[in-house]
BALUM-888077 format. One line per field, with one value per residue (C-alpha): residue number from 0; chain; x, y, z. Coordinates in steps of 0.05 Angstrom, whole numbers. Example, Ala and Ser with C-alpha at 12.3 -4.5 7.8 and 13.67 -1.06 7.14 Angstrom:
BEGIN
k	(0|1)
c	(A|A)
px	(246|273)
py	(-90|-21)
pz	(156|143)
//
This chain:
BEGIN
k	(0|1|2|3|4|5|6|7|8|9|10|11|12|13|14|15|16|17|18|19|20|21|22|23|24|25|26|27|28|29|30|31|32|33|34|35|36|37|38|39|40|41|42|43|44|45|46|47|48|49|50|51|52|53|54|55|56|57|58|59|60|61|62|63|64|65|66|67|68|69|70|71|72|73|74|75|76|77|78|79|80|81|82|83|84|85|86|87|88|89|90|91|92|93|94|95|96|97|98|99|100|101|102|103|104|105|106|107|108|109|110|111|112|113|114|115|116|117|118|119|120|121|122|123|124|125|126|127|128|129|130|131|132|133|134|135|136|137|138|139|140|141|142|143|144|145|146|147|148|149|150|151|152|153|154|155|156|157|158|159|160|161|162|163|164|165|166|167|168|169|170|171|172|173|174|175|176|177|178|179|180|181|182|183|184|185|186|187|188|189|190|191|192|193|194|195|196|197|198|199|200|201|202|203|204|205|206|207|208|209|210|211|212|213|214|215|216|217|218|219|220|221|222|223|224|225|226|227|228|229|230|231|232|233|234|235|236|237|238|239|240|241|242|243|244|245|246|247|248|249|250|251|252|253|254|255|256|257|258|259|260|261|262|263|264|265|266|267|268|269|270|271|272|273|274|275|276|277|278|279|280|281|282|283|284|285|286|287|288|289|290|291|292|293|294|295|296|297|298|299|300|301|302|303|304|305|306|307|308|309|310|311|312|313|314|315|316|317|318|319|320|321|322|323|324|325|326|327|328|329|330|331|332)
c	(A|A|A|A|A|A|A|A|A|A|A|A|A|A|A|A|A|A|A|A|A|A|A|A|A|A|A|A|A|A|A|A|A|A|A|A|A|A|A|A|A|A|A|A|A|A|A|A|A|A|A|A|A|A|A|A|A|A|A|A|A|A|A|A|A|A|A|A|A|A|A|A|A|A|A|A|A|A|A|A|A|A|A|A|A|A|A|A|A|A|A|A|A|A|A|A|A|A|A|A|A|A|A|A|A|A|A|A|A|A|A|A|A|A|A|A|A|A|A|A|A|A|A|A|A|A|A|A|A|A|A|A|A|A|A|A|A|A|A|A|A|A|A|A|A|A|A|A|A|A|A|A|A|A|A|A|A|A|A|A|A|A|A|A|A|A|A|A|A|A|A|A|A|A|A|A|A|A|A|A|A|A|A|A|A|A|A|A|A|A|A|A|A|A|A|A|A|A|A|A|A|A|A|A|A|A|A|A|A|A|A|A|A|A|A|A|A|A|A|A|A|A|A|A|A|A|A|A|A|A|A|A|A|A|A|A|A|A|A|A|A|A|A|A|A|A|A|A|A|A|A|A|A|A|A|A|A|A|A|A|A|A|A|A|A|A|A|A|A|A|A|A|A|A|A|A|A|A|A|A|A|A|A|A|A|A|A|A|A|A|A|A|A|A|A|A|A|A|A|A|A|A|A|A|A|A|A|A|A|A|A|A|A|A|A|A|A|A|A|A|A|A|A|A|A|A|A|A|A|A|A|A|A)
px	(199|216|273|264|318|336|313|334|268|257|221|205|143|166|101|74|10|-5|-6|-75|-89|-145|-101|-39|19|77|127|121|156|136|164|138|142|209|240|241|225|175|168|101|68|10|-48|-96|-157|-146|-183|-198|-217|-200|-228|-222|-231|-165|-139|-70|-52|3|20|28|79|145|120|132|87|99|61|-9|-13|-2|-55|-106|-85|-88|-155|-186|-159|-196|-258|-247|-201|-133|-90|-20|14|75|134|139|199|264|238|231|249|233|286|310|384|375|342|290|267|194|160|86|95|135|94|29|60|75|1|-11|44|9|-54|-12|11|-58|-89|-41|-49|-83|-127|-153|-211|-178|-245|-251|-190|-188|-136|-128|-81|-65|-42|1|-15|-89|-75|-34|-93|-140|-89|-81|-156|-159|-107|-119|-186|-176|-185|-258|-258|-209|-205|-165|-157|-134|-106|-55|-47|29|35|-7|29|97|79|34|57|12|-57|-36|4|60|17|56|102|158|157|155|214|255|238|259|323|341|331|372|429|420|428|498|517|496|536|598|590|579|515|444|427|369|316|301|239|189|222|255|260|191|190|140|110|102|35|-14|-6|69|54|4|58|109|59|55|123|169|137|124|56|83|159|194|268|257|206|231|186|209|282|321|265|266|325|322|310|268|202|228|184|121|129|97|60|-11|-35|-111|-122|-170|-203|-272|-264|-257|-313|-300|-322|-281|-288|-251|-245|-221|-220|-264|-211|-151|-106|-106|-182|-182|-144|-199|-257|-226|-207|-278|-308|-263|-278|-353|-357|-385|-373|-417|-393|-409|-460|-408|-365|-368|-336|-340|-317|-302|-326|-271|-216|-149|-100|-63|-127|-138|-67|-81|-147|-115|-136|-209|-223|-228|-218|-287|-265|-337|-352|-292|-317|-386|-356|-311|-365|-412|-363|-320|-378)
py	(-286|-269|-220|-152|-112|-46|5|77|115|189|218|288|299|292|276|308|326|368|335|325|348|298|236|211|191|144|99|24|-37|-109|-170|-208|-282|-274|-242|-172|-116|-66|7|40|103|89|137|129|173|216|193|127|67|-5|-55|-8|-27|-22|-10|-23|22|16|45|70|24|60|110|113|118|192|203|178|119|164|213|156|127|194|212|145|152|218|177|130|75|55|55|42|64|20|18|-47|-93|-65|6|69|59|-16|-70|-118|-119|-113|-47|-29|-99|-121|-188|-207|-259|-218|-155|-193|-221|-149|-136|-200|-182|-115|-154|-196|-132|-102|-167|-168|-94|-85|-29|-68|-115|-171|-187|-117|-108|-80|-58|-3|-11|47|42|-21|-38|-39|-104|-129|-113|-154|-211|-207|-208|-272|-304|-275|-294|-245|-186|-167|-110|-86|-24|-19|54|76|5|-26|-101|-100|-170|-150|-84|-117|-175|-138|-66|-5|-15|-86|-57|-108|-170|-218|-277|-245|-179|-216|-259|-197|-166|-229|-235|-163|-174|-238|-200|-144|-194|-212|-140|-122|-180|-160|-88|-108|-67|-64|-14|33|38|111|140|186|217|284|331|320|315|362|304|259|222|251|196|210|284|263|224|280|330|287|255|310|372|399|367|297|294|256|241|167|155|111|144|213|193|135|85|9|-33|-51|-124|-104|-128|-188|-240|-202|-224|-292|-290|-265|-240|-239|-312|-329|-261|-290|-332|-272|-277|-211|-143|-108|-37|-19|56|89|156|155|190|153|119|60|53|-9|-46|-31|-47|-113|-133|-120|-159|-219|-216|-220|-266|-334|-315|-337|-275|-218|-183|-147|-125|-55|-14|61|108|180|229|271|242|221|171|215|252|191|199|265|291|328|395|377|331|272|219|199|190|191|133|95|108|82|21|2|21|-29|-87|-77|-77)
pz	(440|368|370|338|303|335|283|280|281|269|329|302|260|188|152|88|125|188|256|287|357|363|367|402|358|373|337|342|312|299|265|204|190|156|217|186|235|209|231|239|263|311|318|378|390|451|513|478|520|507|457|399|326|289|219|187|128|76|8|-44|-76|-68|-17|58|118|125|60|41|89|149|125|120|187|224|194|211|282|287|271|330|304|331|268|244|180|166|120|80|86|55|52|94|167|165|166|114|97|22|9|-44|-60|-66|-62|-71|-15|35|23|34|98|119|123|161|210|221|238|287|321|325|350|409|427|494|467|406|398|357|325|295|251|180|130|78|19|-27|-100|-108|-36|-55|-92|-33|13|-29|-30|46|55|14|59|129|159|217|169|175|125|72|29|-35|-54|-124|-131|-177|-189|-187|-217|-277|-291|-286|-331|-381|-378|-370|-400|-419|-477|-467|-458|-501|-489|-529|-490|-424|-447|-463|-395|-359|-400|-384|-309|-310|-343|-291|-235|-259|-272|-200|-171|-210|-188|-116|-109|-135|-190|-176|-229|-216|-182|-215|-276|-262|-298|-327|-403|-436|-475|-414|-409|-360|-309|-306|-295|-241|-204|-212|-182|-120|-109|-135|-106|-36|-40|-27|-31|25|31|47|-8|-64|-115|-94|-102|-133|-139|-131|-152|-226|-206|-145|-173|-213|-178|-196|-268|-258|-191|-197|-129|-139|-158|-101|-90|-105|-41|5|56|91|66|12|-15|-78|-84|-148|-184|-244|-287|-258|-309|-261|-257|-300|-244|-194|-241|-263|-192|-169|-227|-214|-139|-147|-207|-187|-114|-57|-18|-65|-20|22|-37|-66|-122|-111|-167|-147|-202|-235|-191|-219|-189|-139|-117|-72|-43|-7|-33|-92|-64|-74|-15|-63|-9|19|91|115|68|96|167|148|115|173|222|190|184|246|294)
//
């Protein structure tokens, strides 16, 4: 038996959303392929029988399971699914001795390990498992669906392609060999500085205080991560952020290379007015182009919604949970 690390898990309800009386909640752990123990919140419909469809949820990038992922998981459990919302490796309550690092490989594996856990759960039908990835984890969800044939349906909500944004900058404004070289050189220098200092330097979470001239998308993030709406003490984005070199390997590792070969169903969900909408539109276009499996792929744009509206509804019920239930109901039959 693969040995799990003993994690220190908070037992009291410390989510950014109210607890539902329609589901049972518990803490669970599981191990990924790299031996890292991951922590998750599991939500099970009350009086549920066996052989349930199941969904694993993660994201946003730099968030914790007590934020958006937990809201999605709990709501889908209310609709009849056994769900888990998990913290990625090196973050939140999950293991990983070096904190606040990210990896396109390890983080894709985190999703696959969640599928392992659900497949072996006595209450789950292993042939009816789906995943939901939010923000940067939307791209990871698409990548996991391209690799893991057990995933029957995947949703990418308000997605980022983290490899693209790291290599090219926001809106591809830094898409040049020279800029990428300078970024890589700076991170290589930071590696040595960290080793000399004996600790990794944090890059800072969402900017605080908020500059008056900040772009709208920065204000959008601040409104979620730095206010009572979404702040959480374990969230990277709410606090000190990733290590400066935490996302170094994203610079030259595209994660969506084989998305057109995904045979299972994929729904890409995005706010029409989100700064990140171009990620979702382009990911969908690449996924269906020259694909033999385009019939079960869908792009759904939510009118008037911005990026964080699909984190928690944005006060206007922007997350189409009924649509998600219909989508998973169709493909996890």
